[in-house]
OpenMM code with the backbone's topology and positions (N, CA, C; nanometers):
from openmm import Vec3, app, unit

residues = "MET LYS GLN LYS ILE ILE VAL LYS VAL GLN MET ASN CYS ASP LYS CYS ARG THR LYS ALA MET LYS ILE ALA ALA VAL GLU GLU GLY VAL ILE SER VAL ALA ILE GLU GLY ALA GLU LYS ASP ARG VAL VAL VAL ILE GLY ASP GLY VAL ASP SER ALA SER LEU THR HIS CYS LEU ARG LYS LYS LEU GLY TYR ALA THR LEU VAL SER VAL GLU GLU VAL LYS GLU LYS PRO LYS PRO ASP PRO LYS PRO ALA PRO LYS THR CYS CYS GLN SER GLN GLN VAL LEU ILE ALA SER MET GLY TYR ALA ASP GLU PRO ASN CYS SER ILE MET".split()
positions = [
    Vec3(13.1659, 6.1900, -11.3837),
    Vec3(13.0491, 6.2290, -11.3080),
    Vec3(12.9280, 6.1536, -11.3625),
    Vec3(12.8679, 6.0719, -11.2789),
    Vec3(12.7484, 5.9996, -11.3198),
    Vec3(12.6306, 6.0944, -11.3198),
    Vec3(12.5411, 6.0722, -11.4152),
    Vec3(12.4220, 6.1552, -11.4228),
    Vec3(12.2999, 6.0703, -11.4535),
    Vec3(12.1869, 6.1217, -11.4125),
    Vec3(12.0585, 6.0564, -11.4363),
    Vec3(11.9808, 6.1456, -11.5317),
    Vec3(11.9410, 6.0895, -11.6456),
    Vec3(11.8690, 6.1638, -11.7475),
    Vec3(11.7301, 6.1026, -11.7609),
    Vec3(11.6272, 6.1868, -11.7550),
    Vec3(11.4894, 6.1401, -11.7721),
    Vec3(11.4323, 6.2069, -11.8963),
    Vec3(11.3846, 6.1234, -11.9895),
    Vec3(11.3257, 6.1724, -12.1136),
    Vec3(11.1846, 6.1176, -12.1235),
    Vec3(11.0873, 6.2056, -12.1450),
    Vec3(10.9488, 6.1630, -12.1643),
    Vec3(10.9318, 6.1312, -12.3125),
    Vec3(10.8849, 6.0090, -12.3398),
    Vec3(10.8721, 5.9611, -12.4771),
    Vec3(10.7322, 5.9050, -12.4970),
    Vec3(10.6767, 5.9272, -12.6157),
    Vec3(10.5462, 5.8695, -12.6463),
    Vec3(10.5675, 5.7222, -12.6805),
    Vec3(10.5240, 5.6360, -12.5883),
    Vec3(10.5392, 5.4911, -12.6069),
    Vec3(10.4050, 5.4264, -12.5743),
    Vec3(10.3349, 5.3834, -12.6769),
    Vec3(10.2008, 5.3280, -12.6587),
    Vec3(10.1982, 5.1760, -12.6456),
    Vec3(10.3071, 5.1107, -12.6798),
    Vec3(10.3078, 4.9641, -12.6757),
    Vec3(10.4440, 4.9140, -12.6276),
    Vec3(10.4491, 4.7851, -12.5985),
    Vec3(10.5743, 4.7247, -12.5518),
    Vec3(10.6834, 4.7308, -12.6588),
    Vec3(10.6427, 4.7211, -12.7841),
    Vec3(10.7397, 4.7279, -12.8937),
    Vec3(10.8099, 4.8650, -12.8939),
    Vec3(10.7334, 4.9720, -12.8712),
    Vec3(10.7914, 5.1070, -12.8656),
    Vec3(10.8838, 5.1216, -12.7457),
    Vec3(10.8458, 5.0628, -12.6327),
    Vec3(10.9301, 5.0700, -12.5125),
    Vec3(11.0626, 4.9973, -12.5351),
    Vec3(11.0545, 4.8811, -12.5992),
    Vec3(11.1752, 4.8050, -12.6299),
    Vec3(11.2654, 4.8844, -12.7239),
    Vec3(11.2051, 4.9455, -12.8243),
    Vec3(11.2803, 5.0263, -12.9200),
    Vec3(11.3488, 5.1439, -12.8497),
    Vec3(11.2768, 5.2104, -12.7607),
    Vec3(11.3336, 5.3235, -12.6858),
    Vec3(11.4506, 5.2782, -12.5994),
    Vec3(11.4375, 5.1640, -12.5356),
    Vec3(11.5459, 5.1130, -12.4500),
    Vec3(11.6682, 5.0780, -12.5339),
    Vec3(11.6471, 5.0190, -12.6522),
    Vec3(11.7591, 4.9852, -12.7405),
    Vec3(11.8314, 5.1112, -12.7877),
    Vec3(11.7545, 5.2142, -12.8232),
    Vec3(11.8152, 5.3395, -12.8686),
    Vec3(11.8987, 5.4006, -12.7567),
    Vec3(11.8440, 5.4043, -12.6356),
    Vec3(11.9151, 5.4638, -12.5227),
    Vec3(12.0382, 5.3817, -12.4835),
    Vec3(12.0281, 5.2507, -12.4939),
    Vec3(12.1370, 5.1635, -12.4494),
    Vec3(12.2632, 5.1779, -12.5338),
    Vec3(12.2492, 5.2147, -12.6608),
    Vec3(12.3674, 5.2234, -12.7466),
    Vec3(12.4372, 5.3594, -12.7391),
    Vec3(12.3788, 5.4557, -12.6687),
    Vec3(12.4447, 5.5859, -12.6519),
    Vec3(12.5737, 5.5673, -12.5722),
    Vec3(12.6727, 5.6466, -12.6053),
    Vec3(12.8027, 5.6358, -12.5395),
    Vec3(12.7938, 5.6785, -12.3931),
    Vec3(12.8497, 5.5967, -12.3048),
    Vec3(12.8558, 5.6285, -12.1624),
    Vec3(12.7394, 5.5766, -12.0802),
    Vec3(12.6423, 5.5112, -12.1441),
    Vec3(12.5242, 5.4618, -12.0721),
    Vec3(12.5606, 5.3414, -11.9866),
    Vec3(12.5178, 5.3466, -11.8607),
    Vec3(12.5402, 5.2358, -11.7674),
    Vec3(12.4130, 5.1531, -11.7519),
    Vec3(12.2978, 5.2212, -11.7378),
    Vec3(12.1718, 5.1479, -11.7238),
    Vec3(12.0568, 5.2275, -11.7858),
    Vec3(11.9537, 5.1529, -11.8290),
    Vec3(11.8345, 5.2120, -11.8896),
    Vec3(11.7132, 5.1478, -11.8250),
    Vec3(11.6128, 5.2290, -11.7941),
    Vec3(11.4892, 5.1768, -11.7353),
    Vec3(11.3713, 5.2583, -11.7866),
    Vec3(11.2531, 5.1970, -11.7773),
    Vec3(11.1282, 5.2646, -11.8111),
    Vec3(11.0557, 5.2908, -11.6803),
    Vec3(11.0144, 5.4149, -11.6590),
    Vec3(10.9444, 5.4506, -11.5353),
    Vec3(10.8226, 5.5348, -11.5669),
    Vec3(10.7496, 5.5703, -11.4611),
    Vec3(10.6321, 5.6554, -11.4740),
    Vec3(10.5044, 5.5740, -11.4669),
    Vec3(10.3968, 5.6400, -11.4277),
    Vec3(10.2681, 5.5729, -11.4143),
    Vec3(10.2207, 5.5167, -11.5483),
    Vec3(10.2512, 5.5890, -11.6550),
    Vec3(10.2099, 5.5449, -11.7884),
    Vec3(10.3236, 5.4775, -11.8642),
    Vec3(10.4324, 5.4500, -11.7951),
    Vec3(10.5527, 5.3907, -11.8550),
    Vec3(10.5949, 5.4718, -11.9770),
    Vec3(10.6032, 5.6038, -11.9569),
    Vec3(10.6360, 5.6921, -12.0678),
    Vec3(10.7667, 5.7684, -12.0464),
    Vec3(10.8464, 5.7251, -11.9513),
    Vec3(10.9731, 5.7936, -11.9234),
    Vec3(11.0892, 5.6951, -11.9327),
    Vec3(11.1885, 5.7353, -12.0088),
    Vec3(11.3108, 5.6574, -12.0210),
    Vec3(11.4111, 5.7191, -11.9249),
    Vec3(11.4593, 5.6388, -11.8318),
    Vec3(11.5566, 5.6854, -11.7324),
    Vec3(11.6914, 5.6227, -11.7658),
    Vec3(11.7882, 5.7084, -11.7907),
    Vec3(11.9217, 5.6629, -11.8286),
    Vec3(12.0201, 5.7086, -11.7223),
    Vec3(12.1018, 5.6164, -11.6769),
    Vec3(12.2103, 5.6494, -11.5840),
    Vec3(12.3393, 5.6237, -11.6603),
    Vec3(12.4275, 5.7217, -11.6590),
    Vec3(12.5510, 5.7050, -11.7329),
    Vec3(12.6555, 5.8067, -11.6945),
    Vec3(12.7694, 5.7931, -11.7570),
    Vec3(12.8820, 5.8802, -11.7300),
    Vec3(12.9173, 5.9535, -11.8598),
    Vec3(12.8865, 6.0824, -11.8661),
    Vec3(12.9171, 6.1614, -11.9846),
    Vec3(12.8197, 6.1402, -12.0998),
    Vec3(12.6966, 6.1028, -12.0710),
    Vec3(12.5959, 6.0819, -12.1752),
    Vec3(12.5493, 6.2184, -12.2263),
    Vec3(12.5416, 6.2330, -12.3575),
    Vec3(12.4936, 6.3562, -12.4185),
    Vec3(12.3407, 6.3535, -12.4175),
    Vec3(12.2790, 6.4278, -12.3268),
    Vec3(12.1336, 6.4241, -12.3106),
    Vec3(12.0608, 6.4805, -12.4324),
    Vec3(12.1171, 6.5824, -12.4969),
    Vec3(12.0539, 6.6401, -12.6157),
    Vec3(12.0541, 6.5402, -12.7320),
    Vec3(12.1650, 6.4708, -12.7489),
    Vec3(12.1754, 6.3699, -12.8552),
    Vec3(12.0801, 6.2534, -12.8289),
    Vec3(12.0719, 6.2110, -12.7035),
    Vec3(11.9803, 6.1030, -12.6658),
    Vec3(11.8360, 6.1417, -12.6968),
    Vec3(11.7966, 6.2618, -12.6576),
    Vec3(11.6609, 6.3100, -12.6825),
    Vec3(11.6338, 6.3197, -12.8321),
    Vec3(11.7312, 6.3688, -12.9064),
    Vec3(11.7163, 6.3815, -13.0519),
    Vec3(11.6960, 6.2443, -13.1175),
    Vec3(11.7763, 6.1457, -13.0782),
    Vec3(11.7645, 6.0109, -13.1355),
    Vec3(11.6282, 5.9489, -13.1034),
    Vec3(11.5823, 5.9673, -12.9807),
    Vec3(11.4512, 5.9126, -12.9424),
    Vec3(11.3394, 5.9823, -13.0202),
    Vec3(11.3522, 6.1118, -13.0370),
    Vec3(11.2510, 6.1885, -13.1113),
    Vec3(11.2488, 6.1453, -13.2584),
    Vec3(11.3654, 6.1242, -13.3143),
    Vec3(11.3775, 6.0865, -13.4556),
    Vec3(11.3144, 5.9492, -13.4818),
    Vec3(11.3341, 5.8547, -13.3900),
    Vec3(11.2856, 5.7176, -13.4096),
    Vec3(11.1427, 5.6951, -13.3601),
    Vec3(11.1008, 5.7703, -13.2569),
    Vec3(10.9698, 5.7444, -13.1964),
    Vec3(10.8692, 5.8580, -13.2137),
    Vec3(10.9127, 5.9707, -13.2665),
    Vec3(10.8178, 6.0773, -13.2947),
    Vec3(10.8103, 6.1861, -13.1907),
    Vec3(10.8033, 6.1525, -13.0646),
    Vec3(10.7894, 6.2541, -12.9603),
    Vec3(10.8824, 6.2196, -12.8452),
    Vec3(10.9650, 6.3141, -12.8051),
    Vec3(11.0528, 6.2956, -12.6898),
    Vec3(11.0879, 6.4329, -12.6336),
    Vec3(11.0751, 6.4467, -12.5037),
    Vec3(11.1066, 6.5715, -12.4350),
    Vec3(11.1994, 6.5429, -12.3183),
    Vec3(11.3060, 6.6195, -12.3099),
    Vec3(11.3998, 6.6052, -12.1988),
    Vec3(11.3348, 6.6613, -12.0731),
    Vec3(11.3185, 6.5765, -11.9711),
    Vec3(11.2525, 6.6174, -11.8476),
    Vec3(11.3539, 6.6705, -11.7469),
    Vec3(11.4600, 6.5954, -11.7231),
    Vec3(11.5598, 6.6406, -11.6259),
    Vec3(11.6939, 6.5722, -11.6460),
    Vec3(11.7965, 6.6419, -11.6008),
    Vec3(11.9323, 6.5875, -11.5957),
    Vec3(11.9853, 6.6239, -11.4584),
    Vec3(12.0267, 6.5224, -11.3833),
    Vec3(12.0794, 6.5493, -11.2488),
    Vec3(12.1982, 6.4600, -11.2197),
    Vec3(12.2841, 6.5101, -11.1340),
    Vec3(12.4021, 6.4340, -11.0945),
    Vec3(12.3615, 6.3243, -10.9962),
    Vec3(12.4199, 6.2085, -11.0157),
    Vec3(12.3949, 6.0964, -10.9240),
    Vec3(12.5095, 6.0939, -10.8247),
    Vec3(12.4765, 6.1126, -10.6991),
    Vec3(12.5784, 6.1089, -10.5947),
    Vec3(12.5932, 5.9652, -10.5468),
    Vec3(12.7133, 5.9178, -10.5534),
    Vec3(12.7399, 5.7812, -10.5106),
    Vec3(12.7501, 5.7763, -10.3590),
    Vec3(12.6943, 5.6719, -10.3043),
    Vec3(12.7015, 5.6528, -10.1592),
    Vec3(12.8432, 5.6103, -10.1231),
    Vec3(12.8978, 5.6649, -10.0146),
    Vec3(13.0321, 5.6221, -9.9749),
    Vec3(13.0298, 5.4755, -9.9331),
    Vec3(13.1313, 5.4075, -9.9775),
    Vec3(13.1407, 5.2652, -9.9435),
    Vec3(13.1851, 5.2508, -9.7987),
    Vec3(13.1201, 5.1625, -9.7227),
    Vec3(13.1613, 5.1430, -9.5844),
    Vec3(13.2980, 5.0757, -9.5781),
    Vec3(13.3694, 5.1075, -9.4716),
    Vec3(13.4999, 5.0448, -9.4526),
    Vec3(13.4807, 4.8955, -9.4338),
    Vec3(13.5633, 4.8164, -9.5005),
    Vec3(13.5493, 4.6720, -9.4830),
    Vec3(13.5840, 4.6327, -9.3397),
    Vec3(13.5111, 4.5369, -9.2897),
    Vec3(13.5374, 4.4894, -9.1535),
    Vec3(13.6689, 4.4135, -9.1519),
    Vec3(13.7487, 4.4366, -9.0490),
    Vec3(13.8743, 4.3623, -9.0420),
    Vec3(13.8460, 4.2137, -9.0196),
    Vec3(13.9329, 4.1341, -9.0730),
    Vec3(13.9174, 3.9891, -9.0568),
    Vec3(13.9304, 3.9534, -8.9089),
    Vec3(13.8487, 3.8597, -8.8635),
    Vec3(13.8581, 3.8216, -8.7221),
    Vec3(13.9931, 3.7576, -8.6933),
    Vec3(14.0426, 3.7899, -8.5772),
    Vec3(14.1712, 3.7333, -8.5376),
    Vec3(14.1504, 3.5872, -8.5014),
    Vec3(14.2378, 3.5068, -8.5522),
    Vec3(14.2300, 3.3646, -8.5204),
    Vec3(14.3491, 3.3277, -8.4351),
    Vec3(14.3262, 3.2369, -8.3493),
    Vec3(14.4314, 3.1904, -8.2607),
    Vec3(14.4788, 3.0556, -8.3132),
    Vec3(14.5954, 3.0553, -8.3654),
    Vec3(14.6489, 2.9314, -8.4214),
    Vec3(14.7531, 2.8755, -8.3245),
    Vec3(14.7102, 2.7874, -8.2415),
    Vec3(14.8024, 2.7230, -8.1492),
    Vec3(14.8248, 2.5812, -8.1989),
    Vec3(14.9464, 2.5515, -8.2196),
    Vec3(14.9752, 2.4148, -8.2621),
    Vec3(14.9862, 2.3272, -8.1380),
    Vec3(14.9264, 2.2143, -8.1469),
    Vec3(14.9306, 2.1215, -8.0343),
    Vec3(15.0346, 2.0151, -8.0640),
    Vec3(15.1187, 1.9982, -7.9690),
    Vec3(15.2213, 1.8964, -7.9837),
    Vec3(15.1871, 1.7807, -7.8916),
    Vec3(15.1936, 1.6653, -7.9478),
    Vec3(15.1652, 1.5447, -7.8701),
    Vec3(15.2952, 1.4663, -7.8595),
    Vec3(15.3273, 1.4326, -7.7376),
    Vec3(15.4479, 1.3559, -7.7130),
    Vec3(15.4092, 1.2101, -7.6937),
    Vec3(15.4625, 1.1291, -7.7786),
    Vec3(15.4347, 0.9859, -7.7669),
    Vec3(15.5597, 0.9214, -7.7069),
    Vec3(15.5361, 0.8606, -7.5949),
    Vec3(15.6483, 0.7974, -7.5257),
    Vec3(15.6350, 0.6467, -7.5375),
    Vec3(15.7424, 0.5836, -7.5559),
    Vec3(15.7441, 0.4383, -7.5649),
    Vec3(15.7733, 0.3837, -7.4262),
    Vec3(15.6828, 0.3006, -7.3815),
    Vec3(15.7020, 0.2383, -7.2513),
    Vec3(15.7340, 0.0908, -7.2754),
    Vec3(15.8527, 0.0592, -7.2523),
    Vec3(15.8941, -0.0784, -7.2749),
    Vec3(15.8825, -0.1615, -7.1478),
    Vec3(15.8543, -0.2890, -7.1627),
    Vec3(15.8457, -0.3811, -7.0507),
    Vec3(15.9652, -0.4733, -7.0593),
    Vec3(16.0359, -0.4815, -6.9550),
    Vec3(16.1563, -0.5637, -6.9521),
    Vec3(16.1254, -0.7122, -6.9574),
    Vec3(16.0103, -0.7524, -6.9021),
    Vec3(15.9771, -0.8925, -6.8964),
    Vec3(15.9345, -0.9470, -7.0330),
    Vec3(15.8625, -0.8696, -7.1057),
    Vec3(15.8086, -0.9179, -7.2337),
    Vec3(15.8578, -0.8276, -7.3475),
    Vec3(15.9683, -0.8592, -7.4091),
    Vec3(16.0208, -0.7737, -7.5136),
    Vec3(15.9336, -0.7753, -7.6415),
    Vec3(15.8658, -0.8832, -7.6654),
    Vec3(15.7862, -0.8936, -7.7880),
    Vec3(15.6382, -0.8913, -7.7535),
    Vec3(15.5950, -0.7921, -7.6854),
    Vec3(15.4556, -0.7809, -7.6438),
    Vec3(15.3722, -0.7399, -7.7654),
    Vec3(15.2671, -0.8106, -7.7889),
    Vec3(15.1781, -0.7761, -7.8991),
    Vec3(15.0364, -0.7626, -7.8441),
    Vec3(14.9639, -0.6737, -7.9040),
    Vec3(14.8265, -0.6542, -7.8622),
    Vec3(14.7428, -0.7443, -7.9492),
    Vec3(14.6603, -0.8220, -7.8865),
    Vec3(14.5703, -0.9163, -7.9505),
    Vec3(14.6419, -1.0359, -7.9961),
] * unit.nanometer
topology = app.Topology()
chain = topology.addChain("A")
for resn in residues:
    res = topology.addResidue(resn, chain)
    for name in ("N", "CA", "C"):
        topology.addAtom(name, app.Element.getBySymbol(name[0]), res)
């Protein structure tokens, strides 16, 4: 079951954001990590079986402040049925080459 975890983290600079993304990326089951929010203060993790409490704890330990905002299931969109391959008409063309011989000139040459 894929889930989306949002953690609010105190990140005042790009270095802190990079650090937060690295911490989140190494958690088991993480598929993707992003920074969101108007103040770029939310770490959004999408994963399968990610321990949200452990993730929040690790972020809090390394960055000082982290609060778990939400955990929700990500519903996957059903994949559309693949379109069938177009039918092709494979007709082989046969060409019949007939030899027309001239009785008067047995050794006829062109040019």
